[in-house]
Backbone atoms as SQL, in Angstrom:
CREATE TABLE atoms (id INTEGER PRIMARY KEY, chain TEXT, resi INTEGER, resn TEXT, atom TEXT, x REAL, y REAL, z REAL);
INSERT INTO atoms VALUES
  (1, 'A', 1, 'MET', 'N', -92.282, 166.377, -29.643),
  (2, 'A', 1, 'MET', 'CA', -90.910, 166.154, -29.239),
  (3, 'A', 1, 'MET', 'C', -90.895, 165.746, -27.761),
  (4, 'A', 2, 'ALA', 'N', -90.201, 164.689, -27.453),
  (5, 'A', 2, 'ALA', 'CA', -90.128, 164.194, -26.074),
  (6, 'A', 2, 'ALA', 'C', -89.239, 165.094, -25.237),
  (7, 'A', 3, 'LYS', 'N', -89.623, 165.260, -23.985),
  (8, 'A', 3, 'LYS', 'CA', -88.844, 166.101, -23.085),
  (9, 'A', 3, 'LYS', 'C', -87.454, 165.537, -22.819),
  (10, 'A', 4, 'ASP', 'N', -87.280, 164.242, -22.986),
  (11, 'A', 4, 'ASP', 'CA', -85.972, 163.638, -22.734),
  (12, 'A', 4, 'ASP', 'C', -84.928, 164.050, -23.758),
  (13, 'A', 5, 'TRP', 'N', -85.345, 164.662, -24.836),
  (14, 'A', 5, 'TRP', 'CA', -84.421, 165.129, -25.860),
  (15, 'A', 5, 'TRP', 'C', -83.357, 166.058, -25.293),
  (16, 'A', 6, 'ILE', 'N', -83.677, 166.770, -24.241),
  (17, 'A', 6, 'ILE', 'CA', -82.743, 167.727, -23.632),
  (18, 'A', 6, 'ILE', 'C', -81.447, 167.034, -23.203),
  (19, 'A', 7, 'HIS', 'N', -81.521, 165.760, -22.839),
  (20, 'A', 7, 'HIS', 'CA', -80.316, 165.045, -22.399),
  (21, 'A', 7, 'HIS', 'C', -79.264, 164.964, -23.502),
  (22, 'A', 8, 'GLU', 'N', -79.704, 165.026, -24.752),
  (23, 'A', 8, 'GLU', 'CA', -78.775, 164.934, -25.873),
  (24, 'A', 8, 'GLU', 'C', -77.873, 166.153, -26.002),
  (25, 'A', 9, 'ILE', 'N', -78.318, 167.308, -25.493),
  (26, 'A', 9, 'ILE', 'CA', -77.505, 168.514, -25.626),
  (27, 'A', 9, 'ILE', 'C', -76.871, 168.970, -24.314),
  (28, 'A', 10, 'MET', 'N', -77.233, 168.314, -23.223),
  (29, 'A', 10, 'MET', 'CA', -76.652, 168.672, -21.928),
  (30, 'A', 10, 'MET', 'C', -75.258, 168.067, -21.785),
  (31, 'A', 11, 'ASP', 'N', -74.460, 168.705, -20.954),
  (32, 'A', 11, 'ASP', 'CA', -73.104, 168.223, -20.687),
  (33, 'A', 11, 'ASP', 'C', -73.179, 166.816, -20.087),
  (34, 'A', 12, 'PRO', 'N', -72.566, 165.827, -20.721),
  (35, 'A', 12, 'PRO', 'CA', -72.634, 164.457, -20.197),
  (36, 'A', 12, 'PRO', 'C', -71.942, 164.315, -18.844),
  (37, 'A', 13, 'ASN', 'N', -71.053, 165.247, -18.514),
  (38, 'A', 13, 'ASN', 'CA', -70.387, 165.201, -17.212),
  (39, 'A', 13, 'ASN', 'C', -71.357, 165.431, -16.059),
  (40, 'A', 14, 'LEU', 'N', -72.523, 165.985, -16.362),
  (41, 'A', 14, 'LEU', 'CA', -73.546, 166.186, -15.326),
  (42, 'A', 14, 'LEU', 'C', -74.236, 164.880, -14.957),
  (43, 'A', 15, 'ARG', 'N', -74.076, 163.861, -15.792),
  (44, 'A', 15, 'ARG', 'CA', -74.651, 162.531, -15.563),
  (45, 'A', 15, 'ARG', 'C', -76.152, 162.607, -15.245),
  (46, 'A', 16, 'LYS', 'N', -76.827, 163.468, -15.977),
  (47, 'A', 16, 'LYS', 'CA', -78.281, 163.663, -15.829),
  (48, 'A', 16, 'LYS', 'C', -78.684, 164.085, -14.411),
  (49, 'A', 17, 'ASP', 'N', -77.730, 164.684, -13.686),
  (50, 'A', 17, 'ASP', 'CA', -78.000, 165.143, -12.326),
  (51, 'A', 17, 'ASP', 'C', -78.461, 166.604, -12.354),
  (52, 'A', 18, 'TYR', 'N', -79.608, 166.828, -12.953),
  (53, 'A', 18, 'TYR', 'CA', -80.208, 168.151, -13.029),
  (54, 'A', 18, 'TYR', 'C', -81.705, 167.969, -13.243),
  (55, 'A', 19, 'ASP', 'N', -82.437, 169.004, -12.921),
  (56, 'A', 19, 'ASP', 'CA', -83.883, 168.976, -13.111),
  (57, 'A', 19, 'ASP', 'C', -84.183, 169.258, -14.583),
  (58, 'A', 20, 'ILE', 'N', -84.879, 168.359, -15.230),
  (59, 'A', 20, 'ILE', 'CA', -85.156, 168.476, -16.660),
  (60, 'A', 20, 'ILE', 'C', -85.966, 169.733, -16.983),
  (61, 'A', 21, 'ASN', 'N', -86.885, 170.112, -16.112),
  (62, 'A', 21, 'ASN', 'CA', -87.685, 171.316, -16.352),
  (63, 'A', 21, 'ASN', 'C', -86.828, 172.577, -16.289),
  (64, 'A', 22, 'SER', 'N', -85.881, 172.614, -15.358),
  (65, 'A', 22, 'SER', 'CA', -84.970, 173.754, -15.270),
  (66, 'A', 22, 'SER', 'C', -84.067, 173.820, -16.494),
  (67, 'A', 23, 'ALA', 'N', -83.647, 172.667, -16.973),
  (68, 'A', 23, 'ALA', 'CA', -82.806, 172.621, -18.175),
  (69, 'A', 23, 'ALA', 'C', -83.577, 173.157, -19.380),
  (70, 'A', 24, 'TRP', 'N', -84.838, 172.750, -19.527),
  (71, 'A', 24, 'TRP', 'CA', -85.659, 173.249, -20.630),
  (72, 'A', 24, 'TRP', 'C', -85.861, 174.754, -20.514),
  (73, 'A', 25, 'ARG', 'N', -86.087, 175.204, -19.298),
  (74, 'A', 25, 'ARG', 'CA', -86.310, 176.639, -19.079),
  (75, 'A', 25, 'ARG', 'C', -85.062, 177.440, -19.460),
  (76, 'A', 26, 'ALA', 'N', -83.884, 176.929, -19.085),
  (77, 'A', 26, 'ALA', 'CA', -82.630, 177.596, -19.426),
  (78, 'A', 26, 'ALA', 'C', -82.406, 177.577, -20.943),
  (79, 'A', 27, 'LEU', 'N', -82.761, 176.479, -21.595),
  (80, 'A', 27, 'LEU', 'CA', -82.628, 176.391, -23.048),
  (81, 'A', 27, 'LEU', 'C', -83.547, 177.400, -23.740),
  (82, 'A', 28, 'GLU', 'N', -84.780, 177.471, -23.285),
  (83, 'A', 28, 'GLU', 'CA', -85.719, 178.430, -23.863),
  (84, 'A', 28, 'GLU', 'C', -85.229, 179.862, -23.672),
  (85, 'A', 29, 'LEU', 'N', -84.642, 180.135, -22.518),
  (86, 'A', 29, 'LEU', 'CA', -84.079, 181.455, -22.251),
  (87, 'A', 29, 'LEU', 'C', -82.928, 181.738, -23.215),
  (88, 'A', 30, 'ALA', 'N', -82.044, 180.764, -23.376),
  (89, 'A', 30, 'ALA', 'CA', -80.918, 180.934, -24.296),
  (90, 'A', 30, 'ALA', 'C', -81.409, 181.206, -25.720),
  (91, 'A', 31, 'MET', 'N', -82.427, 180.481, -26.130),
  (92, 'A', 31, 'MET', 'CA', -82.979, 180.684, -27.473),
  (93, 'A', 31, 'MET', 'C', -83.585, 182.085, -27.619),
  (94, 'A', 32, 'SER', 'N', -84.230, 182.569, -26.572),
  (95, 'A', 32, 'SER', 'CA', -84.806, 183.920, -26.651),
  (96, 'A', 32, 'SER', 'C', -83.710, 184.982, -26.717),
  (97, 'A', 33, 'CYS', 'N', -82.558, 184.698, -26.120),
  (98, 'A', 33, 'CYS', 'CA', -81.433, 185.636, -26.170),
  (99, 'A', 33, 'CYS', 'C', -80.814, 185.706, -27.565),
  (100, 'A', 34, 'ALA', 'N', -81.031, 184.676, -28.369),
  (101, 'A', 34, 'ALA', 'CA', -80.482, 184.617, -29.724),
  (102, 'A', 34, 'ALA', 'C', -81.484, 185.110, -30.773),
  (103, 'A', 35, 'ASN', 'N', -82.582, 185.678, -30.341),
  (104, 'A', 35, 'ASN', 'CA', -83.587, 186.174, -31.270),
  (105, 'A', 35, 'ASN', 'C', -82.969, 187.217, -32.196),
  (106, 'A', 36, 'PRO', 'N', -83.194, 187.100, -33.496),
  (107, 'A', 36, 'PRO', 'CA', -82.618, 188.069, -34.440),
  (108, 'A', 36, 'PRO', 'C', -83.048, 189.517, -34.170),
  (109, 'A', 37, 'SER', 'N', -84.219, 189.686, -33.612),
  (110, 'A', 37, 'SER', 'CA', -84.716, 191.030, -33.317),
  (111, 'A', 37, 'SER', 'C', -84.355, 191.423, -31.883),
  (112, 'A', 38, 'SER', 'N', -83.583, 192.474, -31.748),
  (113, 'A', 38, 'SER', 'CA', -83.184, 192.911, -30.402),
  (114, 'A', 38, 'SER', 'C', -84.383, 193.305, -29.549),
  (115, 'A', 39, 'LEU', 'N', -85.459, 193.728, -30.192),
  (116, 'A', 39, 'LEU', 'CA', -86.661, 194.099, -29.445),
  (117, 'A', 39, 'LEU', 'C', -87.303, 192.898, -28.764),
  (118, 'A', 40, 'ASN', 'N', -87.061, 191.700, -29.296),
  (119, 'A', 40, 'ASN', 'CA', -87.659, 190.487, -28.745),
  (120, 'A', 40, 'ASN', 'C', -86.723, 189.733, -27.806),
  (121, 'A', 41, 'ARG', 'N', -85.514, 190.253, -27.597),
  (122, 'A', 41, 'ARG', 'CA', -84.589, 189.615, -26.657),
  (123, 'A', 41, 'ARG', 'C', -84.852, 190.129, -25.249),
  (124, 'A', 42, 'PRO', 'N', -84.647, 189.263, -24.240),
  (125, 'A', 42, 'PRO', 'CA', -84.833, 189.724, -22.853),
  (126, 'A', 42, 'PRO', 'C', -83.697, 190.655, -22.439),
  (127, 'A', 43, 'SER', 'N', -83.988, 191.505, -21.479),
  (128, 'A', 43, 'SER', 'CA', -82.941, 192.373, -20.924),
  (129, 'A', 43, 'SER', 'C', -82.031, 191.528, -20.038),
  (130, 'A', 44, 'ILE', 'N', -80.864, 192.040, -19.721),
  (131, 'A', 44, 'ILE', 'CA', -79.945, 191.300, -18.861),
  (132, 'A', 44, 'ILE', 'C', -80.574, 191.069, -17.488),
  (133, 'A', 45, 'SER', 'N', -81.368, 192.002, -17.013),
  (134, 'A', 45, 'SER', 'CA', -82.061, 191.816, -15.733),
  (135, 'A', 45, 'SER', 'C', -83.041, 190.650, -15.800),
  (136, 'A', 46, 'GLN', 'N', -83.744, 190.542, -16.926),
  (137, 'A', 46, 'GLN', 'CA', -84.676, 189.422, -17.101),
  (138, 'A', 46, 'GLN', 'C', -83.919, 188.096, -17.176),
  (139, 'A', 47, 'VAL', 'N', -82.781, 188.101, -17.857),
  (140, 'A', 47, 'VAL', 'CA', -81.968, 186.890, -17.972),
  (141, 'A', 47, 'VAL', 'C', -81.489, 186.446, -16.593),
  (142, 'A', 48, 'ILE', 'N', -80.973, 187.379, -15.817),
  (143, 'A', 48, 'ILE', 'CA', -80.488, 187.059, -14.473),
  (144, 'A', 48, 'ILE', 'C', -81.619, 186.514, -13.613),
  (145, 'A', 49, 'HIS', 'N', -82.778, 187.168, -13.674),
  (146, 'A', 49, 'HIS', 'CA', -83.934, 186.714, -12.901),
  (147, 'A', 49, 'HIS', 'C', -84.319, 185.286, -13.286),
  (148, 'A', 50, 'GLU', 'N', -84.401, 185.022, -14.587),
  (149, 'A', 50, 'GLU', 'CA', -84.784, 183.681, -15.059),
  (150, 'A', 50, 'GLU', 'C', -83.758, 182.630, -14.654),
  (151, 'A', 51, 'LEU', 'N', -82.476, 182.962, -14.761),
  (152, 'A', 51, 'LEU', 'CA', -81.441, 181.997, -14.371),
  (153, 'A', 51, 'LEU', 'C', -81.513, 181.681, -12.882),
  (154, 'A', 52, 'LYS', 'N', -81.765, 182.702, -12.074),
  (155, 'A', 52, 'LYS', 'CA', -81.951, 182.467, -10.638),
  (156, 'A', 52, 'LYS', 'C', -83.136, 181.543, -10.396),
  (157, 'A', 53, 'GLU', 'N', -84.227, 181.775, -11.117),
  (158, 'A', 53, 'GLU', 'CA', -85.414, 180.927, -10.981),
  (159, 'A', 53, 'GLU', 'C', -85.102, 179.485, -11.392),
  (160, 'A', 54, 'CYS', 'N', -84.319, 179.313, -12.436),
  (161, 'A', 54, 'CYS', 'CA', -83.925, 177.962, -12.863),
  (162, 'A', 54, 'CYS', 'C', -83.146, 177.251, -11.764),
  (163, 'A', 55, 'ILE', 'N', -82.234, 177.971, -11.143),
  (164, 'A', 55, 'ILE', 'CA', -81.424, 177.382, -10.070),
  (165, 'A', 55, 'ILE', 'C', -82.292, 177.006, -8.885),
  (166, 'A', 56, 'VAL', 'N', -83.170, 177.909, -8.477),
  (167, 'A', 56, 'VAL', 'CA', -84.055, 177.646, -7.346),
  (168, 'A', 56, 'VAL', 'C', -84.955, 176.450, -7.647),
  (169, 'A', 57, 'CYS', 'N', -85.523, 176.421, -8.833),
  (170, 'A', 57, 'CYS', 'CA', -86.389, 175.310, -9.236),
  (171, 'A', 57, 'CYS', 'C', -85.612, 173.994, -9.232),
  (172, 'A', 58, 'ASP', 'N', -84.401, 174.027, -9.753),
  (173, 'A', 58, 'ASP', 'CA', -83.570, 172.829, -9.788),
  (174, 'A', 58, 'ASP', 'C', -83.288, 172.328, -8.372),
  (175, 'A', 59, 'LEU', 'N', -82.945, 173.238, -7.494),
  (176, 'A', 59, 'LEU', 'CA', -82.644, 172.840, -6.117),
  (177, 'A', 59, 'LEU', 'C', -83.871, 172.263, -5.427),
  (178, 'A', 60, 'LYS', 'N', -85.014, 172.887, -5.629),
  (179, 'A', 60, 'LYS', 'CA', -86.238, 172.389, -5.007),
  (180, 'A', 60, 'LYS', 'C', -86.620, 171.022, -5.545),
  (181, 'A', 61, 'ASN', 'N', -86.565, 170.892, -6.864),
  (182, 'A', 61, 'ASN', 'CA', -86.982, 169.641, -7.478),
  (183, 'A', 61, 'ASN', 'C', -86.028, 168.493, -7.202),
  (184, 'A', 62, 'ARG', 'N', -84.814, 168.781, -6.858),
  (185, 'A', 62, 'ARG', 'CA', -83.866, 167.720, -6.532),
  (186, 'A', 62, 'ARG', 'C', -83.738, 167.555, -5.018),
  (187, 'A', 63, 'SER', 'N', -84.644, 168.163, -4.282),
  (188, 'A', 63, 'SER', 'CA', -84.689, 168.060, -2.819),
  (189, 'A', 63, 'SER', 'C', -83.380, 168.465, -2.164),
  (190, 'A', 64, 'LEU', 'N', -82.816, 169.547, -2.647),
  (191, 'A', 64, 'LEU', 'CA', -81.574, 170.047, -2.064),
  (192, 'A', 64, 'LEU', 'C', -81.795, 171.370, -1.350),
  (193, 'A', 65, 'GLU', 'N', -83.014, 171.583, -0.903),
  (194, 'A', 65, 'GLU', 'CA', -83.327, 172.844, -0.251),
  (195, 'A', 65, 'GLU', 'C', -82.475, 173.082, 0.984),
  (196, 'A', 66, 'SER', 'N', -82.024, 172.023, 1.615),
  (197, 'A', 66, 'SER', 'CA', -81.250, 172.179, 2.836),
  (198, 'A', 66, 'SER', 'C', -79.848, 172.714, 2.565),
  (199, 'A', 67, 'GLN', 'N', -79.371, 172.550, 1.338),
  (200, 'A', 67, 'GLN', 'CA', -78.057, 173.072, 1.005),
  (201, 'A', 67, 'GLN', 'C', -78.184, 174.539, 0.651),
  (202, 'A', 68, 'GLU', 'N', -77.287, 175.348, 1.188),
  (203, 'A', 68, 'GLU', 'CA', -77.324, 176.767, 0.864),
  (204, 'A', 68, 'GLU', 'C', -76.548, 177.016, -0.408),
  (205, 'A', 69, 'MET', 'N', -77.119, 177.857, -1.237),
  (206, 'A', 69, 'MET', 'CA', -76.441, 178.207, -2.474),
  (207, 'A', 69, 'MET', 'C', -76.662, 179.684, -2.710),
  (208, 'A', 70, 'ASN', 'N', -75.602, 180.398, -2.860),
  (209, 'A', 70, 'ASN', 'CA', -75.701, 181.836, -3.088),
  (210, 'A', 70, 'ASN', 'C', -75.899, 182.093, -4.574),
  (211, 'A', 71, 'VAL', 'N', -77.071, 182.570, -4.944),
  (212, 'A', 71, 'VAL', 'CA', -77.359, 182.829, -6.338),
  (213, 'A', 71, 'VAL', 'C', -77.479, 184.344, -6.590),
  (214, 'A', 72, 'SER', 'N', -76.966, 185.140, -5.677),
  (215, 'A', 72, 'SER', 'CA', -77.045, 186.570, -5.867),
  (216, 'A', 72, 'SER', 'C', -75.978, 187.015, -6.859),
  (217, 'A', 73, 'LEU', 'N', -76.378, 187.874, -7.759),
  (218, 'A', 73, 'LEU', 'CA', -75.473, 188.430, -8.759),
  (219, 'A', 73, 'LEU', 'C', -75.577, 189.936, -8.711),
  (220, 'A', 74, 'ASP', 'N', -74.442, 190.607, -8.785),
  (221, 'A', 74, 'ASP', 'CA', -74.437, 192.068, -8.796),
  (222, 'A', 74, 'ASP', 'C', -74.861, 192.530, -10.178),
  (223, 'A', 75, 'THR', 'N', -76.017, 193.165, -10.255),
  (224, 'A', 75, 'THR', 'CA', -76.529, 193.608, -11.548),
  (225, 'A', 75, 'THR', 'C', -76.402, 195.110, -11.717),
  (226, 'A', 76, 'THR', 'N', -75.667, 195.771, -10.836),
  (227, 'A', 76, 'THR', 'CA', -75.526, 197.222, -10.955),
  (228, 'A', 76, 'THR', 'C', -74.530, 197.557, -12.050),
  (229, 'A', 77, 'ALA', 'N', -74.875, 198.553, -12.817),
  (230, 'A', 77, 'ALA', 'CA', -73.974, 199.007, -13.880),
  (231, 'A', 77, 'ALA', 'C', -72.939, 199.952, -13.284),
  (232, 'A', 78, 'LYS', 'N', -71.733, 199.796, -13.733),
  (233, 'A', 78, 'LYS', 'CA', -70.656, 200.671, -13.236),
  (234, 'A', 78, 'LYS', 'C', -70.159, 201.549, -14.328);
């Protein structure tokens, strides 16, 4: 399967302005969250960590390191 296949399911409003590797990583994460077995699904902490990594990777690969982006999420349970 060609890596360009991801463009078919991405929001067309993004106009392909995203890192393809980050998009694949986010898709794989989403698929793991839908695993029928709860034992094989990632924890919310793992999901947050992976999503942060996707954002950082996307920013680096698109040479936007100079732009600041706050990717901190409050993961404390209340």
